[in-house]
PALO-448889 format. One record per residue: residue number from 1; x, y, z of N, C-alpha, C, O in turn. Coordinates in steps of 0.1 Angstrom, whole numbers, plus 5000, padded with zeros to 4 digits. Example, Ala and Ser with C-alpha at 12.3 -4.5 7.8 and 13.67 -1.06 7.14 Angstrom:
PALO-448889
seq;n_x;n_y;n_z;ca_x;ca_y;ca_z;c_x;c_y;c_z;o_x;o_y;o_z
1;5132;4943;5078;5123;4955;5078;5132;4967;5078;5142;4967;5085
2;5128;4978;5071;5137;4989;5071;5129;5000;5079;5134;5011;5080
END
This chain:
PALO-448889
seq;n_x;n_y;n_z;ca_x;ca_y;ca_z;c_x;c_y;c_z;o_x;o_y;o_z
1;5009;4987;5000;5001;4998;4999;5009;5012;5000;5019;5013;5007
2;5005;5022;4993;5012;5034;4991;5010;5044;5003;5000;5042;5011
3;5019;5054;5006;5021;5062;5016;5005;5070;5015;4999;5074;5025
4;5000;5073;5004;4987;5080;5000;4977;5071;5003;4969;5073;5011
5;4977;5060;4997;4965;5049;5003;4963;5049;5017;4951;5048;5021
6;4975;5050;5026;4975;5045;5040;4970;5057;5047;4962;5056;5056
7;4974;5069;5042;4970;5081;5049;4955;5084;5046;4948;5091;5054
8;4950;5078;5035;4934;5083;5033;4928;5072;5043;4919;5076;5050
9;4932;5059;5044;4925;5051;5054;4926;5055;5068;4917;5054;5076
10;4939;5060;5072;4941;5066;5085;4929;5078;5088;4921;5076;5097
11;4928;5087;5080;4917;5098;5078;4904;5093;5080;4896;5098;5088
12;4902;5082;5073;4887;5076;5071;4884;5070;5085;4873;5072;5090
13;4893;5062;5092;4891;5056;5103;4887;5067;5115;4878;5064;5123
14;4894;5079;5115;4892;5087;5124;4877;5096;5123;4870;5101;5133
15;4875;5098;5109;4864;5107;5106;4852;5100;5101;4841;5106;5101
16;4853;5090;5097;4842;5080;5092;4843;5068;5091;4846;5062;5081
17;4840;5061;5103;4843;5046;5104;4835;5037;5096;4839;5026;5092
18;4823;5041;5092;4811;5034;5084;4822;5033;5068;4828;5023;5064
19;4824;5045;5063;4834;5044;5051;4844;5036;5052;4846;5027;5044
20;4851;5037;5061;4864;5031;5064;4861;5015;5065;4871;5008;5060
21;4851;5009;5070;4847;4997;5073;4843;4991;5055;4845;4980;5051
22;4837;5000;5049;4834;4996;5037;4844;4997;5026;4842;4992;5015
23;4855;5002;5029;4866;5004;5022;4875;4992;5025;4880;4985;5016
24;4877;4988;5038;4884;4978;5038;4876;4963;5034;4882;4953;5031
25;4866;4962;5034;4857;4953;5028;4861;4951;5012;4862;4941;5006
26;4862;4964;5007;4866;4964;4992;4878;4958;4990;4880;4950;4981
27;4889;4963;4999;4903;4960;4998;4904;4945;4999;4913;4938;4993
28;4894;4939;5008;4897;4921;5009;4893;4918;4997;4901;4912;4990
29;4880;4922;4990;4876;4917;4978;4886;4918;4967;4889;4908;4960
30;4892;4930;4965;4903;4932;4957;4916;4918;4959;4921;4911;4951
31;4917;4918;4970;4930;4910;4977;4927;4894;4972;4935;4885;4968
32;4912;4893;4975;4908;4876;4972;4909;4876;4958;4917;4868;4953
33;4903;4883;4951;4903;4880;4934;4917;4881;4931;4920;4871;4924
34;4925;4888;4934;4942;4886;4930;4946;4872;4934;4953;4865;4927
35;4943;4869;4943;4949;4856;4947;4943;4844;4937;4950;4834;4935
36;4933;4846;4933;4928;4839;4921;4930;4840;4907;4927;4832;4899
37;4937;4850;4906;4942;4856;4892;4934;4865;4888;4937;4869;4877
38;4921;4869;4893;4912;4878;4886;4912;4892;4892;4920;4895;4901
39;4902;4900;4886;4899;4911;4893;4884;4909;4898;4876;4900;4895
40;4883;4919;4906;4865;4919;4910;4855;4924;4900;4858;4933;4893
41;4843;4918;4900;4833;4924;4890;4832;4939;4893;4832;4944;4904
42;4832;4945;4881;4832;4959;4883;4843;4966;4880;4841;4978;4876
43;4855;4962;4882;4867;4966;4882;4869;4973;4869;4863;4969;4859
44;4878;4984;4868;4880;4989;4853;4893;4991;4851;4899;4998;4860
45;4902;4987;4841;4914;4991;4839;4917;5005;4837;4910;5012;4829
46;4927;5012;4843;4928;5027;4842;4943;5027;4835;4947;5039;4835
47;4951;5021;4831;4963;5020;4821;4960;5015;4807;4950;5010;4803
48;4972;5016;4800;4972;5010;4787;4980;4995;4787;4981;4987;4778
49;4985;4995;4800;4989;4980;4798;4980;4969;4805;4984;4958;4805
50;4968;4973;4811;4961;4966;4818;4963;4960;4832;4958;4949;4835
51;4973;4966;4840;4976;4959;4851;4975;4970;4862;4980;4969;4873
52;4968;4982;4860;4962;4989;4873;4947;4991;4870;4943;4994;4859
53;4939;4988;4880;4925;4987;4881;4920;4996;4888;4928;5003;4895
54;4906;4999;4890;4902;5008;4898;4885;5000;4902;4880;4993;4894
55;4880;5003;4915;4870;4999;4918;4861;5009;4925;4868;5014;4934
56;4851;5012;4925;4840;5019;4934;4836;5011;4947;4831;4999;4946
57;4840;5018;4959;4833;5012;4971;4819;5012;4972;4814;5023;4975
58;4812;5001;4971;4797;5002;4970;4792;5010;4982;4795;5009;4994
59;4783;5021;4976;4775;5028;4986;4783;5041;4994;4778;5049;5003
60;4795;5041;4988;4802;5052;4995;4811;5061;4983;4812;5055;4972
61;4817;5073;4985;4822;5080;4975;4835;5078;4974;4843;5088;4972
62;4839;5066;4975;4855;5063;4974;4858;5054;4961;4849;5047;4956
63;4871;5056;4957;4876;5050;4948;4889;5041;4948;4900;5048;4949
64;4891;5029;4948;4903;5022;4954;4910;5020;4938;4902;5017;4929
65;4921;5020;4937;4929;5019;4924;4943;5008;4928;4949;5011;4938
66;4945;5000;4923;4956;4989;4925;4961;4985;4913;4955;4985;4903
67;4975;4980;4915;4985;4972;4905;4986;4959;4909;4988;4954;4920
68;4982;4950;4893;4982;4936;4895;4993;4931;4887;4993;4919;4883
69;5003;4939;4883;5014;4933;4876;5023;4923;4882;5029;4915;4876
70;5024;4924;4895;5031;4911;4905;5021;4903;4906;5010;4905;4913
71;5024;4892;4899;5014;4877;4906;5015;4876;4921;5005;4872;4926
72;5023;4877;4927;5026;4873;4941;5019;4883;4950;5016;4879;4961
73;5016;4895;4947;5013;4905;4956;5004;4917;4948;5007;4920;4937
74;4994;4924;4955;4987;4930;4949;4990;4944;4955;4991;4943;4967
75;4991;4955;4950;4996;4970;4957;4985;4980;4958;4984;4986;4947
76;4978;4985;4966;4969;4996;4965;4978;5008;4963;4987;5012;4970
77;4974;5013;4949;4983;5025;4948;4977;5039;4951;4985;5048;4951
78;4965;5042;4953;4957;5052;4954;4943;5049;4961;4936;5040;4955
79;4937;5056;4971;4924;5055;4974;4920;5071;4976;4926;5079;4984
80;4910;5074;4967;4902;5085;4964;4892;5086;4971;4883;5077;4969
81;4889;5097;4982;4876;5097;4990;4869;5111;4987;4874;5122;4989
82;4859;5109;4982;4853;5121;4977;4843;5126;4986;4831;5124;4985
83;4849;5134;4996;4841;5136;5010;4831;5148;5005;4834;5157;4998
84;4819;5146;5011;4810;5158;5008;4806;5164;5021;4808;5158;5032
85;4800;5176;5020;4795;5182;5032;4807;5191;5038;4818;5194;5032
86;4803;5195;5048;4811;5205;5057;4821;5200;5066;4828;5208;5073
END
Protein backbone atom coordinates (compact mmCIF):
# COMPACT_ATOMS: atom_id res chain seq x y z
CA UNK A 1 0.00 0.00 0.00
CA UNK A 2 1.32 3.42 -0.88
CA UNK A 3 1.72 6.18 1.70
CA UNK A 4 -1.15 8.06 0.04
CA UNK A 5 -3.54 5.12 0.37
CA UNK A 6 -2.51 4.54 3.99
CA UNK A 7 -3.02 8.22 4.85
CA UNK A 8 -6.53 8.23 3.38
CA UNK A 9 -7.43 5.07 5.30
CA UNK A 10 -6.10 6.61 8.49
CA UNK A 11 -8.18 9.75 8.01
CA UNK A 12 -11.26 7.64 7.21
CA UNK A 13 -10.87 5.53 10.32
CA UNK A 14 -10.91 8.65 12.48
CA UNK A 15 -13.54 10.66 10.61
CA UNK A 16 -15.90 8.13 9.00
CA UNK A 17 -15.76 4.64 10.52
CA UNK A 18 -18.58 3.33 8.29
CA UNK A 19 -16.77 4.45 5.12
CA UNK A 20 -13.52 2.99 6.48
CA UNK A 21 -15.17 -0.39 7.12
CA UNK A 22 -16.69 -0.47 3.62
CA UNK A 23 -13.33 0.41 2.09
CA UNK A 24 -11.57 -2.36 4.03
CA UNK A 25 -14.21 -4.83 2.80
CA UNK A 26 -13.53 -3.69 -0.77
CA UNK A 27 -9.78 -4.09 -0.26
CA UNK A 28 -10.42 -7.64 0.93
CA UNK A 29 -12.44 -8.37 -2.22
CA UNK A 30 -9.58 -7.00 -4.35
CA UNK A 31 -6.97 -9.10 -2.51
CA UNK A 32 -9.09 -12.26 -2.71
CA UNK A 33 -9.64 -11.80 -6.45
CA UNK A 34 -5.92 -11.19 -6.99
CA UNK A 35 -5.10 -14.45 -5.21
CA UNK A 36 -7.38 -16.21 -7.71
CA UNK A 37 -5.71 -14.42 -10.63
CA UNK A 38 -8.74 -12.28 -11.46
CA UNK A 39 -10.16 -8.86 -10.70
CA UNK A 40 -13.47 -8.22 -8.91
CA UNK A 41 -16.64 -7.65 -10.93
CA UNK A 42 -16.99 -3.97 -11.81
CA UNK A 43 -13.25 -3.25 -11.81
CA UNK A 44 -12.02 -1.06 -14.66
CA UNK A 45 -8.53 -0.99 -16.17
CA UNK A 46 -6.99 2.47 -15.86
CA UNK A 47 -3.76 2.13 -17.82
CA UNK A 48 -2.74 1.06 -21.30
CA UNK A 49 -1.00 -2.11 -20.08
CA UNK A 50 -4.00 -3.49 -18.22
CA UNK A 51 -2.33 -3.93 -14.86
CA UNK A 52 -3.81 -1.01 -12.92
CA UNK A 53 -7.50 -1.20 -12.02
CA UNK A 54 -9.98 0.80 -10.01
CA UNK A 55 -13.22 -0.06 -8.27
CA UNK A 56 -15.89 1.98 -6.50
CA UNK A 57 -16.61 1.17 -2.87
CA UNK A 58 -20.30 0.19 -2.93
CA UNK A 59 -22.52 2.85 -1.40
CA UNK A 60 -19.71 5.29 -0.61
CA UNK A 61 -17.87 8.06 -2.49
CA UNK A 62 -14.57 6.16 -2.55
CA UNK A 63 -12.49 4.83 -5.43
CA UNK A 64 -9.77 2.22 -4.83
CA UNK A 65 -6.94 1.82 -7.37
CA UNK A 66 -4.44 -1.05 -7.41
CA UNK A 67 -1.57 -2.56 -9.39
CA UNK A 68 -1.86 -6.19 -10.50
CA UNK A 69 1.41 -6.57 -12.43
CA UNK A 70 3.04 -8.68 -9.71
CA UNK A 71 1.40 -12.13 -9.56
CA UNK A 72 2.53 -12.61 -5.96
CA UNK A 73 1.27 -9.37 -4.45
CA UNK A 74 -1.36 -6.72 -5.01
CA UNK A 75 -0.42 -3.08 -4.35
CA UNK A 76 -3.06 -0.50 -3.48
CA UNK A 77 -1.74 2.56 -5.28
CA UNK A 78 -4.39 5.15 -4.49
CA UNK A 79 -7.60 5.63 -2.54
CA UNK A 80 -9.72 8.60 -3.51
CA UNK A 81 -12.28 9.70 -0.94
CA UNK A 82 -14.74 12.24 -2.31
CA UNK A 83 -15.98 13.68 0.95
CA UNK A 84 -19.15 15.70 0.76
CA UNK A 85 -20.48 18.35 3.03
CA UNK A 86 -18.72 20.59 5.43
